C-alpha positions as CSV (number, residue, x, y, z in Angstrom):
1,M,-37.2,32.3,7.1
2,S,-36.5,29.5,9.5
3,T,-40.1,28.5,9.7
4,V,-40.3,28.1,5.9
5,L,-37.2,25.8,6.1
6,E,-38.8,23.8,8.9
7,Q,-41.9,23.3,6.8
8,I,-39.8,22.2,3.8
9,E,-37.9,19.7,6.0
10,Q,-41.1,18.3,7.4
11,Q,-42.5,17.8,3.9
12,I,-39.3,16.0,2.8
13,A,-39.4,13.7,5.9
14,K,-43.0,12.7,5.0
15,L,-42.0,11.7,1.4
16,S,-41.9,7.9,0.8
17,S,-39.3,6.6,-1.6
18,K,-40.6,3.0,-1.7
19,A,-40.8,1.3,-5.1
20,V,-44.5,0.5,-6.1
21,R,-44.8,-2.6,-8.2
22,K,-47.3,-2.4,-11.0
23,N,-47.9,-4.9,-13.8
24,T,-48.5,-2.9,-16.9
25,G,-48.5,-3.4,-20.6
26,V,-49.1,-1.6,-23.9
27,I,-51.8,-2.2,-26.5
28,R,-50.3,-3.6,-29.7
29,T,-53.5,-3.9,-31.7
30,V,-57.2,-3.4,-31.2
31,A,-59.8,-5.0,-33.5
32,D,-63.4,-6.5,-33.2
33,G,-63.5,-6.1,-29.4
34,V,-60.2,-7.9,-28.9
35,A,-56.9,-6.2,-27.8
36,K,-53.4,-7.7,-28.2
37,I,-51.1,-6.4,-25.4
38,D,-47.4,-6.4,-24.9
39,G,-46.2,-6.9,-21.4
40,L,-48.5,-7.9,-18.5
41,S,-46.1,-10.7,-17.5
42,D,-47.9,-11.5,-14.3
43,V,-51.4,-11.6,-15.7
44,M,-53.6,-14.6,-14.8
45,Y,-56.2,-16.4,-17.0
46,N,-59.6,-14.8,-16.8
47,E,-58.2,-11.8,-14.8
48,M,-59.7,-8.4,-15.1
49,V,-57.5,-5.9,-17.0
50,S,-57.9,-2.1,-16.7
51,F,-57.9,-0.1,-19.9
52,P,-57.8,3.7,-20.2
53,G,-61.3,5.4,-20.0
54,G,-62.7,2.9,-17.6
55,A,-63.1,0.0,-20.0
56,I,-62.5,-3.5,-18.6
57,G,-60.9,-6.5,-20.4
58,I,-60.5,-10.2,-19.6
59,A,-57.3,-12.0,-20.3
60,L,-58.2,-15.1,-22.4
61,N,-55.0,-15.8,-24.4
62,L,-51.7,-16.0,-22.5
63,E,-49.0,-16.4,-25.1
64,Q,-45.2,-16.2,-24.9
65,D,-44.8,-12.6,-26.2
66,E,-48.4,-11.1,-25.9
67,V,-51.7,-11.4,-24.1
68,G,-55.1,-11.5,-25.9
69,C,-57.9,-9.7,-24.1
70,V,-61.6,-9.3,-24.9
71,V,-62.7,-5.8,-24.1
72,L,-66.0,-5.1,-22.3
73,G,-67.3,-1.7,-23.0
74,D,-66.5,1.0,-25.5
75,V,-63.6,-0.2,-27.8
76,S,-63.7,2.9,-30.0
77,R,-61.8,5.0,-27.4
78,L,-58.8,2.6,-27.2
79,K,-55.8,3.0,-29.5
80,E,-52.4,1.4,-30.1
81,G,-49.8,2.5,-27.5
82,D,-52.3,2.9,-24.6
83,E,-51.1,1.7,-21.2
84,V,-53.0,-1.3,-19.6
85,Q,-52.8,-2.5,-16.0
86,T,-53.7,-5.8,-14.2
87,T,-56.2,-5.6,-11.4
88,G,-55.5,-8.9,-9.6
89,K,-59.3,-9.5,-9.5
90,L,-61.7,-11.9,-11.2
91,L,-64.7,-10.5,-13.0
92,S,-67.7,-10.2,-10.6
93,V,-71.4,-9.2,-10.8
94,P,-73.7,-7.8,-8.2
95,V,-76.1,-10.4,-6.7
96,G,-79.1,-10.4,-4.4
97,K,-82.9,-9.7,-4.3
98,G,-82.2,-6.1,-5.4
99,L,-81.9,-7.3,-9.0
100,L,-85.4,-8.7,-9.1
101,G,-87.6,-6.8,-11.5
102,R,-84.6,-5.3,-13.2
103,V,-82.9,-5.6,-16.6
104,V,-79.1,-5.7,-16.4
105,D,-76.3,-6.1,-18.9
106,A,-73.6,-8.8,-18.9
107,L,-71.7,-7.0,-16.1
108,G,-74.8,-6.6,-13.9
109,A,-75.1,-2.8,-14.7
110,P,-78.8,-1.7,-15.0
111,V,-80.0,-0.9,-18.6
112,D,-83.7,-0.3,-17.8
113,G,-83.4,3.3,-16.7
114,K,-84.8,2.6,-13.2
115,G,-81.8,3.9,-11.4
116,P,-78.9,2.1,-9.6
117,I,-79.3,-1.4,-8.2
118,T,-79.2,-1.9,-4.4
119,S,-76.7,-4.8,-3.9
120,S,-74.2,-5.2,-1.1
121,E,-72.7,-8.5,-2.4
122,S,-71.0,-9.7,-5.6
123,Y,-70.2,-13.2,-7.0
124,P,-67.5,-14.1,-9.5
125,V,-68.8,-14.6,-13.0
126,E,-66.8,-17.9,-13.4
127,K,-67.0,-20.3,-10.5
128,I,-66.3,-24.0,-10.1
129,A,-69.5,-26.1,-10.0
130,P,-70.5,-27.8,-6.8
131,G,-69.1,-31.3,-6.3
132,I,-71.0,-34.6,-6.2
133,V,-71.0,-34.9,-2.3
134,V,-72.8,-31.7,-1.7
135,R,-75.5,-32.4,-4.3
136,K,-78.9,-33.9,-3.5
137,S,-81.0,-36.0,-5.9
138,V,-83.7,-34.1,-7.8
139,S,-87.1,-34.9,-6.2
140,Q,-89.0,-31.7,-5.9
141,P,-91.2,-30.7,-8.9
142,L,-90.9,-27.5,-10.8
143,F,-94.2,-27.0,-12.6
144,T,-94.1,-25.4,-16.0
145,G,-97.9,-24.9,-16.3
146,I,-97.8,-26.7,-19.6
147,M,-99.9,-29.8,-19.4
148,A,-98.0,-31.9,-22.0
149,I,-94.7,-31.3,-20.1
150,D,-95.8,-31.6,-16.5
151,S,-97.6,-34.9,-17.2
152,M,-95.1,-36.6,-19.6
153,I,-91.7,-34.8,-19.3
154,P,-91.6,-33.5,-15.7
155,I,-88.9,-31.1,-14.6
156,G,-87.5,-31.1,-11.0
157,R,-85.8,-28.4,-9.0
158,G,-82.1,-28.6,-9.7
159,Q,-82.5,-30.3,-13.1
160,R,-81.1,-29.1,-16.4
161,E,-83.7,-29.7,-19.2
162,L,-82.9,-28.6,-22.7
163,I,-85.5,-27.0,-24.9
164,I,-84.5,-27.7,-28.5
165,G,-86.1,-27.1,-31.9
166,D,-86.0,-25.1,-35.1
167,R,-86.5,-21.4,-35.3
168,G,-90.1,-20.3,-34.6
169,T,-91.4,-23.4,-33.0
170,G,-92.2,-21.8,-29.6
171,K,-89.0,-22.5,-27.6
172,T,-89.0,-19.1,-25.8
173,T,-92.7,-19.4,-25.2
174,I,-92.2,-22.6,-23.1
175,A,-89.5,-20.8,-21.1
176,I,-91.7,-17.7,-20.5
177,D,-94.7,-19.8,-19.6
178,T,-92.6,-21.5,-17.0
179,I,-91.4,-18.2,-15.5
180,I,-95.0,-16.9,-15.4
181,N,-96.2,-20.1,-13.7
182,Q,-93.5,-19.7,-11.0
183,A,-94.8,-16.2,-10.3
184,K,-98.4,-17.4,-10.0
185,I,-97.4,-20.3,-7.7
186,N,-95.3,-17.8,-5.6
187,K,-98.2,-15.4,-5.2
188,V,-100.6,-18.3,-4.1
189,G,-97.9,-19.8,-1.8
190,L,-96.8,-16.6,-0.1
191,A,-100.5,-15.5,0.4
192,S,-101.2,-18.9,2.1
193,G,-98.6,-18.1,4.8
194,D,-97.3,-21.7,4.7
195,P,-93.9,-21.6,6.4
196,K,-92.7,-24.6,4.3
197,F,-93.4,-22.8,1.0
198,R,-90.3,-22.0,-1.1
199,P,-90.8,-19.5,-3.9
200,V,-88.9,-19.9,-7.2
201,Y,-87.1,-16.8,-8.5
202,S,-86.3,-16.6,-12.2
203,I,-83.4,-15.4,-14.3
204,Y,-83.9,-14.9,-18.0
205,V,-80.6,-14.6,-20.0
206,A,-81.1,-13.2,-23.6
207,V,-78.1,-13.8,-25.8
208,G,-77.8,-12.5,-29.3
209,Q,-81.5,-11.6,-29.7
210,K,-83.0,-8.6,-31.3
211,N,-83.8,-5.8,-28.9
212,S,-87.5,-5.9,-30.0
213,N,-87.7,-9.6,-29.0
214,I,-86.3,-8.8,-25.5
215,V,-88.7,-5.9,-25.1
216,R,-91.6,-8.2,-26.1
217,T,-90.5,-10.8,-23.5
218,I,-90.3,-8.1,-20.8
219,G,-93.7,-6.9,-21.8
220,A,-95.2,-10.4,-21.5
221,L,-93.7,-10.9,-18.1
222,E,-94.9,-7.5,-16.9
223,V,-98.5,-8.1,-18.1
224,A,-98.5,-11.5,-16.3
225,G,-97.2,-9.9,-13.1
226,A,-94.0,-12.1,-13.2
227,L,-91.4,-9.4,-13.6
228,E,-91.2,-8.8,-9.8
229,Y,-89.8,-12.3,-9.4
230,T,-87.5,-12.2,-12.4
231,V,-84.0,-10.8,-13.3
232,I,-83.4,-10.2,-17.0
233,V,-79.8,-10.3,-18.2
234,A,-79.6,-8.8,-21.7
235,A,-76.8,-9.2,-24.2
236,P,-78.6,-8.4,-27.5
237,A,-77.3,-9.0,-31.0
238,A,-76.1,-5.4,-31.2
239,D,-73.8,-6.0,-28.2
240,N,-70.2,-7.0,-28.7
241,P,-69.4,-10.8,-28.7
242,A,-67.6,-10.5,-25.4
243,N,-70.8,-9.4,-23.6
244,Q,-72.7,-12.2,-25.3
245,Y,-70.1,-14.7,-24.2
246,L,-70.2,-13.5,-20.6
247,A,-74.0,-13.0,-20.1
248,P,-74.9,-16.7,-19.3
249,Y,-72.1,-16.9,-16.7
250,S,-73.3,-13.7,-15.1
251,G,-76.8,-15.0,-15.0
252,A,-75.5,-18.3,-13.4
253,A,-73.7,-16.2,-10.7
254,I,-77.0,-14.3,-10.0
255,G,-78.8,-17.6,-9.7
256,E,-76.1,-19.1,-7.5
257,W,-76.7,-16.5,-4.8
258,F,-80.3,-17.7,-4.4
259,M,-79.1,-21.4,-4.4
260,E,-76.4,-20.7,-1.8
261,N,-78.8,-18.8,0.5
262,G,-81.4,-21.6,0.7
263,M,-83.7,-20.4,-2.0
264,D,-84.8,-21.9,-5.3
265,A,-84.1,-20.3,-8.7
266,L,-84.8,-21.0,-12.3
267,I,-82.5,-19.8,-15.1
268,V,-83.3,-19.7,-18.8
269,Y,-80.4,-19.4,-21.3
270,D,-82.0,-18.1,-24.6
271,D,-80.1,-19.3,-26.5
272,L,-76.9,-21.2,-26.2
273,S,-76.5,-21.6,-30.0
274,K,-75.9,-17.9,-30.3
275,H,-73.6,-18.1,-27.2
276,A,-71.4,-20.6,-29.0
277,V,-71.3,-18.5,-32.1
278,A,-70.2,-15.4,-30.0
279,Y,-67.4,-17.6,-28.4
280,R,-66.4,-18.9,-31.9
281,Q,-66.1,-15.3,-33.1
282,I,-63.9,-14.3,-30.1
283,S,-61.7,-17.5,-30.5
284,L,-61.1,-16.9,-34.2
285,I,-60.1,-13.3,-33.7
286,L,-57.7,-14.5,-30.9
287,K,-56.2,-16.8,-33.5
288,R,-57.2,-20.0,-31.6
289,P,-57.2,-23.1,-33.9
290,S,-60.6,-24.0,-35.1
291,G,-62.1,-27.5,-35.1
292,R,-65.4,-29.0,-36.2
293,E,-67.8,-26.5,-37.8
294,A,-65.0,-23.9,-37.1
295,Y,-65.8,-24.0,-33.3
296,P,-62.7,-24.0,-31.0
297,G,-61.8,-27.3,-29.4
298,D,-63.0,-26.2,-25.9
299,V,-66.6,-25.3,-27.0
300,F,-67.9,-28.4,-25.1
301,Y,-66.3,-27.1,-21.9
302,L,-67.9,-23.7,-22.6
303,H,-71.3,-25.1,-22.0
304,S,-70.5,-27.9,-19.6
305,R,-68.9,-25.6,-17.0
306,L,-72.0,-23.3,-17.3
307,L,-74.7,-26.0,-16.9
308,E,-72.9,-28.0,-14.2
309,R,-73.4,-25.0,-11.9
310,S,-77.1,-25.9,-11.8
311,A,-77.8,-28.3,-8.9
312,R,-79.9,-29.0,-5.8
313,L,-77.6,-28.6,-2.8
314,D,-77.8,-30.5,0.5
315,G,-79.1,-28.1,3.2
316,K,-79.3,-25.2,0.7
317,G,-81.4,-24.3,-2.3
318,S,-81.5,-25.2,-6.0
319,L,-80.8,-23.8,-9.4
320,T,-82.8,-25.3,-12.3
321,A,-81.5,-24.6,-15.8
322,L,-83.6,-24.5,-19.1
323,P,-81.0,-24.0,-21.8
324,I,-82.4,-23.4,-25.3
325,I,-80.8,-24.6,-28.5
326,E,-81.9,-23.7,-32.1
327,T,-81.5,-26.4,-34.7
328,L,-81.3,-26.0,-38.4
329,A,-83.9,-28.1,-40.3
330,G,-84.4,-30.4,-37.3
331,D,-80.7,-31.5,-37.3
332,V,-80.3,-32.7,-33.7
333,S,-77.0,-34.4,-34.7
334,A,-75.1,-31.1,-35.3
335,Y,-72.2,-30.2,-33.1
336,I,-73.7,-27.8,-30.5
337,P,-77.0,-29.7,-30.1
338,T,-75.3,-33.1,-29.5
339,N,-72.9,-31.4,-27.0
340,V,-75.7,-29.8,-25.0
341,I,-77.9,-33.0,-25.2
342,S,-75.1,-34.9,-23.6
343,I,-74.7,-32.4,-20.8
344,T,-78.3,-32.0,-19.8
345,D,-80.8,-34.3,-17.9
346,G,-83.2,-34.6,-20.8
347,Q,-84.7,-32.5,-23.6
348,I,-88.0,-31.1,-24.8
349,F,-87.9,-31.4,-28.6
350,L,-90.3,-29.2,-30.5
351,E,-91.2,-30.3,-34.0
352,T,-91.9,-27.8,-36.9
353,D,-94.5,-30.2,-38.5
354,L,-96.5,-30.3,-35.3
355,F,-96.3,-26.5,-34.9
356,N,-97.5,-26.0,-38.5
357,Q,-100.4,-28.4,-37.9
358,G,-101.6,-26.2,-35.1
359,I,-100.5,-28.6,-32.3
360,R,-99.0,-26.1,-29.9
361,P,-96.9,-26.5,-27.8
362,A,-95.3,-28.7,-30.5
363,V,-93.8,-31.2,-28.1
364,S,-92.5,-34.4,-29.8
365,V,-93.4,-37.2,-27.5
366,G,-91.0,-39.7,-29.1
367,L,-87.8,-37.5,-29.0
368,S,-88.5,-35.7,-25.7
369,V,-87.3,-37.2,-22.4
370,S,-86.8,-36.2,-18.8
371,R,-84.0,-38.3,-17.2
372,V,-85.3,-37.4,-13.7
373,G,-88.7,-38.9,-14.6
374,S,-91.6,-39.4,-12.2
375,S,-89.5,-38.5,-9.1
376,A,-90.1,-34.9,-10.2
377,Q,-93.9,-35.4,-10.2
378,I,-96.5,-35.2,-7.5
379,K,-98.4,-38.4,-6.9
380,A,-101.7,-36.9,-8.2
381,T,-100.1,-36.3,-11.7
382,K,-98.7,-39.9,-11.7
383,Q,-102.1,-41.3,-10.9
384,V,-103.9,-39.5,-13.7
385,G,-101.2,-39.2,-16.4
386,G,-98.9,-42.2,-15.9
387,K,-99.9,-44.0,-19.1
388,L,-100.2,-40.9,-21.3
389,K,-96.8,-40.8,-22.8
390,G,-97.1,-44.5,-23.9
391,E,-100.6,-43.9,-25.3
392,L,-99.5,-40.8,-27.2
393,A,-96.4,-42.4,-28.7
394,Q,-98.5,-45.4,-29.7
395,F,-101.0,-43.1,-31.4
396,R,-98.3,-41.3,-33.4
397,E,-97.0,-44.7,-34.7
398,L,-100.5,-45.9,-35.6
399,A,-101.4,-42.6,-37.2
400,A,-98.4,-42.9,-39.5
401,F,-99.6,-46.4,-40.7
402,A,-103.3,-45.5,-40.7
403,Q,-103.0,-42.9,-43.4
404,F,-102.0,-45.8,-45.9
405,G,-104.8,-48.2,-44.9
406,S,-108.5,-47.6,-45.1
407,D,-110.1,-50.6,-43.2
408,L,-108.9,-50.6,-39.6
409,D,-110.1,-53.0,-36.8
410,A,-112.1,-51.7,-33.9
411,K,-109.2,-51.7,-31.4
412,T,-106.9,-49.6,-33.7
413,K,-109.8,-47.2,-34.3
414,S,-110.4,-46.7,-30.6
415,Q,-106.7,-46.1,-30.0
416,L,-106.5,-43.5,-32.8
417,D,-109.7,-41.8,-31.4
418,R,-108.3,-41.7,-27.9
419,G,-104.8,-40.5,-29.1
420,S,-106.3,-37.7,-31.2
421,R,-108.4,-36.6,-28.1
422,I,-105.2,-36.4,-26.0
423,V,-103.5,-34.3,-28.7
424,E,-106.5,-31.9,-28.6
425,L,-106.4,-31.8,-24.8
426,F,-102.8,-30.8,-24.7
427,K,-103.3,-27.8,-27.0
428,Q,-102.6,-24.7,-25.0
429,P,-102.3,-20.9,-25.8
430,A,-99.1,-19.0,-25.2
431,F,-98.5,-17.3,-21.8
432,N,-101.4,-19.1,-20.2
433,P,-99.9,-21.7,-17.8
434,I,-102.4,-24.0,-16.1
435,P,-102.1,-24.6,-12.3
436,I,-101.2,-28.2,-11.5
437,E,-104.5,-28.9,-9.6
438,Q,-106.5,-27.9,-12.7
439,Q,-104.3,-30.1,-14.8
440,V,-105.1,-33.1,-12.5
441,V,-108.8,-32.5,-12.9
442,T,-108.5,-32.2,-16.7
443,L,-106.5,-35.4,-17.1
444,W,-108.8,-37.2,-14.6
445,A,-111.8,-36.4,-16.8
446,M,-109.8,-37.7,-19.9
447,Q,-108.8,-40.9,-18.1
448,K,-112.5,-41.6,-17.1
449,G,-113.8,-41.0,-20.6
450,F,-115.7,-37.8,-20.0
451,Y,-114.6,-36.3,-23.4
452,D,-115.4,-39.5,-25.4
453,S,-119.0,-38.5,-26.2
454,L,-117.9,-35.1,-27.5
455,E,-116.8,-34.3,-31.1
456,L,-113.1,-34.0,-31.6
457,K,-113.2,-30.3,-32.3
458,Q,-115.0,-29.7,-29.0
459,V,-112.3,-31.3,-26.7
460,T,-110.1,-28.2,-26.3
461,A,-113.0,-25.9,-25.6
462,A,-114.5,-28.5,-23.2
463,S,-111.2,-28.8,-21.2
464,V,-111.1,-24.9,-20.9
465,S,-114.8,-24.9,-19.8
466,L,-114.1,-27.7,-17.2
467,R,-111.1,-25.7,-15.7
468,E,-113.2,-22.5,-15.5
469,F,-116.1,-24.4,-13.9
470,F,-113.7,-25.8,-11.1
471,A,-112.0,-22.5,-10.6
472,T,-115.2,-20.7,-10.0
473,R,-117.5,-23.3,-8.5
474,K,-115.2,-26.0,-7.0
475,D,-112.4,-24.0,-5.6
476,A,-112.3,-26.0,-2.4
477,V,-111.7,-29.3,-4.4
478,L,-108.8,-27.6,-6.2
479,A,-107.3,-26.4,-2.9
480,E,-107.5,-29.9,-1.5
481,I,-105.7,-31.4,-4.6
482,R,-103.0,-28.7,-4.2
483,N,-102.5,-29.4,-0.5
484,K,-102.7,-33.2,-0.6
485,A,-100.8,-33.6,-3.9
486,A,-102.4,-37.1,-4.2
487,L,-105.8,-38.5,-5.0
488,D,-107.6,-40.7,-2.5
489,K,-111.1,-42.3,-2.8
490,D,-112.8,-39.3,-1.1
491,L,-111.1,-36.7,-3.3
492,E,-111.8,-38.7,-6.5
493,D,-115.5,-38.8,-5.5
494,K,-115.5,-35.0,-5.1
495,I,-113.8,-34.6,-8.5
496,K,-116.3,-37.0,-10.1
497,V,-119.3,-35.1,-8.7
498,G,-117.8,-31.8,-10.0
499,V,-117.1,-33.2,-13.5
500,E,-120.6,-34.7,-13.7
501,E,-122.1,-31.4,-12.8
502,W,-120.0,-29.6,-15.4
503,K,-120.8,-32.3,-18.1
504,A,-124.6,-31.8,-17.5
505,S,-124.3,-28.0,-18.0
506,F,-121.8,-28.2,-20.9
507,S,-123.7,-30.6,-23.0
508,A,-126.9,-28.7,-22.4
């Protein structure tokens, strides 16, 4: 009997009677992925909140008598009266090379059925952008593989270049081409064993797109062998608005890991128009006052704090952003397009008329600009394509007038002829990026008038034939252009010999 008493006394001595402090609340209403909660007096803005059944919420509205939370996960299980707790943590996503080749949701959880992700580190979804002092100027090129862009609207590592245009003008295609081109450059660079070579890893964020479109994009990357260097963050149209709102920030966090660890990354936000719509939906349900076009007053801050996280850091790596914006009937002066144009370092504007005429990629030379300019180009491209943008813009002006007048002087005719040949030269099929050394050869042949004797319809086929000729017969010349990144007298002579050889066989 005494032993039983002793055991009871020991158990009583072990008992702790300390008060445990928890910050809890009760769900008042749940609707459209947003929960209104009573209590949670100590909750912080953007803090993770724990709901029953493992669902997570983020505190977005801190009001006097209630807290508005967006719920990530299954909302259907939640009901009024459920208890909610604060976690004291900010929302984080797994980061690292373990995500390459994978498809994840807005919280970094795998959705491709390939098993769990190996990641030992996580980064907060929302993070303050790097300051001015730690940034470096953009001076290293990031080749898209699209001749019209690399020669006239160059993009540098750490830049933010907007891709803007109407629906169905090839905006996503430009982004996918750029990702495929990075994978091709990575393979060549890593195979060369050059210790100075820095590969570019890509993150593709799909916001509010149909699942079929996302699957098509993944398929295109897989066929091109680019998926192994790419992370895909998917928040499709079927997802709740909270996931669509968070996905770009999660993608930015994944990209920041590469930047902070001395690597270069490229992130595509496809697209930020749907991102703003998802945020507007959340804001209106949270009863925030609406402003222009019913968007909340902080919608500019929504995108600025996202895009400012792209940079080239001193002593570290870089994160290059390609945000995509969809316009309605070419209206660049709408609210969201003007916002993003003012945040970014330039834009690639795609015109519906050009696309319908068969000029693809449908890049408008007059409205497209890169505010980094030629500092993001190699010297060889400057040498062969420096005057192209001016010539093409002049051609577009003259072509508009020429359709009204029949008798043109010889100078105008030659300018129109040259411009139309440049337009033909820049036509390029989708998912077929051209290496920079082949671009240099193609543009050099244009500059020296090797296409002038051909019929206009033959120019595109001739440029493809020239590139194939150099890839199969003059590989050493291409390698020299790639390594030197500039044209000297000796190299130009070698290119001339090669182009003359090709011309003799092509015209035959």
